[in-house]
C-alpha positions in Angstrom: 23.2 -53.2 59.9 19.6 -52.4 58.8 19.3 -50.0 55.9 17.5 -46.7 56.4 14.3 -47.0 54.3 13.4 -43.8 52.4 10.1 -43.5 50.5 10.3 -40.7 47.9 7.8 -39.1 45.6 9.0 -38.5 42.0 7.3 -35.3 40.8 8.9 -32.2 42.3 11.1 -34.3 44.5 13.3 -36.1 42.0 12.2 -34.3 38.8 10.6 -31.0 38.3 7.1 -31.1 36.8 4.7 -28.6 35.4 1.3 -29.9 34.3 0.6 -26.6 32.5 3.2 -27.6 29.8 0.9 -30.3 28.4 -1.7 -27.9 26.9 1.0 -25.3 26.1 2.9 -27.8 24.0 -0.2 -28.6 22.1 -1.1 -25.0 21.7 -4.5 -25.3 23.4 -5.8 -23.1 26.2 -6.3 -25.8 28.8 -6.4 -29.6 29.2 -10.0 -30.7 28.4 -11.9 -32.4 31.3 -12.2 -35.6 29.3 -8.4 -35.6 28.9 -8.0 -35.2 32.7 -10.3 -38.1 33.2 -8.3 -40.2 30.8 -5.0 -39.2 32.5 -6.5 -40.4 35.8 -7.5 -43.7 34.2 -3.9 -44.1 32.8 -2.3 -43.3 36.2 -4.6 -45.8 37.8 -3.5 -48.5 35.4 -7.1 -48.9 34.0 -6.0 -48.7 30.4 -4.4 -51.3 28.2 -1.1 -49.6 28.0 0.2 -46.4 26.4 -1.2 -47.2 23.0 -4.7 -47.2 24.3 -4.0 -44.0 26.2 -2.5 -42.2 23.2 -5.3 -43.4 20.8 -8.0 -42.3 23.1 -6.2 -38.9 23.6 -6.0 -38.5 19.9 -9.8 -39.0 19.7 -10.3 -36.4 22.5 -8.5 -33.9 20.4 -10.5 -34.9 17.3 -7.3 -36.2 15.7 -5.9 -32.7 15.5 -2.6 -34.1 17.0 -0.9 -37.4 16.2 -0.2 -40.0 19.0 3.5 -39.0 18.8 2.7 -35.3 19.3 0.5 -36.1 22.3 3.2 -38.3 23.8 5.8 -35.6 23.3 3.5 -33.0 24.9 2.6 -35.4 27.8 6.2 -36.1 28.5 7.1 -32.4 28.3 5.7 -31.9 31.8 8.7 -33.7 33.2 11.3 -30.9 32.9 14.6 -31.8 34.5 16.0 -33.3 37.7 15.4 -31.3 40.9 18.8 -29.6 41.7 21.1 -31.7 43.8 18.9 -34.8 43.8 20.8 -36.9 41.3 24.0 -36.5 43.4 22.2 -37.1 46.7 20.3 -40.2 45.5 23.4 -41.6 43.9 25.1 -41.4 47.3 22.5 -43.5 49.0 23.8 -47.0 48.3 27.2 -46.3 49.8 25.4 -44.7 52.8 23.2 -47.7 53.7 20.1 -45.8 52.5 17.5 -47.7 50.5 15.4 -45.3 48.5 12.1 -46.5 47.0 9.8 -44.5 44.8 6.3 -43.9 46.1 4.5 -42.0 43.3 1.2 -41.2 41.5 2.5 -41.7 38.0 1.8 -43.3 34.6 4.0 -45.8 32.8 5.0 -43.1 30.2 6.1 -40.7 32.9 8.0 -43.4 34.8 9.9 -44.1 31.6 10.6 -40.4 31.0 11.9 -40.1 34.6 14.2 -43.1 33.9 15.5 -41.3 30.9 16.3 -38.0 32.6 16.9 -38.8 36.3 20.5 -39.8 36.5 20.1 -41.6 39.8 17.1 -43.8 38.7 19.2 -47.0 39.1 20.2 -46.0 42.7 16.6 -46.4 43.7 15.5 -49.9 44.5 12.0 -50.2 43.0 8.8 -48.5 43.9 5.1 -48.5 44.5 3.2 -46.7 41.8 -0.5 -45.6 41.3 -0.7 -47.5 38.0 0.0 -50.7 39.9 -2.4 -50.0 42.8 -5.3 -48.5 40.9 -5.4 -45.5 43.1 -3.5 -42.3 44.1 -1.8 -41.5 47.4 -2.8 -41.4 50.2 -5.2 -44.3 49.5 -5.0 -47.4 51.7 -4.1 -49.4 48.6 -1.0 -47.4 48.0 0.1 -47.2 51.7 -0.6 -50.9 52.2 1.2 -51.9 49.0 4.3 -50.0 50.1 4.2 -51.6 53.6 3.7 -55.1 52.3 6.7 -54.8 49.8 9.1 -52.8 51.9 7.8 -52.2 55.4 7.1 -48.9 57.0 9.6 -46.3 55.8 12.0 -44.6 58.2 11.1 -41.4 56.3 8.7 -40.5 53.5 9.2 -37.2 51.6 6.8 -35.6 49.2 6.3 -32.0 48.0 2.6 -32.0 48.9 1.8 -31.2 52.5 -1.7 -32.9 52.3 0.0 -36.2 51.4 2.5 -35.8 54.3 -0.3 -35.2 56.8 -2.2 -38.3 55.5 1.0 -40.4 55.8 1.5 -39.2 59.4 -2.1 -40.1 60.3 -1.2 -43.6 58.9 1.7 -43.8 61.3 4.6 -42.9 59.0 7.4 -40.5 59.7 6.9 -38.0 56.9 8.3 -34.6 55.9 7.5 -32.1 53.2 10.3 -32.0 50.6 11.8 -28.6 50.2 15.1 -29.4 48.4 18.1 -31.7 48.3 19.9 -29.9 51.1 17.0 -30.1 53.4 16.6 -33.8 52.7 20.3 -34.4 53.3 19.9 -32.9 56.7 17.0 -35.3 57.5 18.9 -38.4 56.6 21.4 -40.4 58.7 25.1 -39.2 58.4 27.3 -41.1 56.0 28.8 -44.2 57.5 
């Protein structure tokens, strides 16, 4: 029996995120534009790992914060698992559902997700912006997913614009509104 293939975003689907926590943790009013550009480069995989990211971030803030403090503030945007998702995702293997991450994310945030999302190991891999050099809904991201896993039976994301783009690409896609709603969109337990 063919497994049901589910493509899932990470932020605000598996774990709650709040980008405003980064400057708040550092005690600055807002994230500088140069830092936003650096974050994009990091999520695109254009930097030589987290050390380069943190060192350059330290320079952006004129060495006011240590690399460790910046890393701590950067990871603080990933707050906790979305209610009900750990239990739901942990049920997938026994229900013949193959969940795959499909996310715009950095290596640091992926590691943080692994630490706090108790169903991380129930997900069988993923396609990430840091591997593809671009964000969703780029052709690079969509094509990478299809070449590795095929067209998903369902893709869920909290961003309606990404859902619409995936639909235009021919994917069955739905806006994620919570674990219970997702449960109702999935095949019944076998």
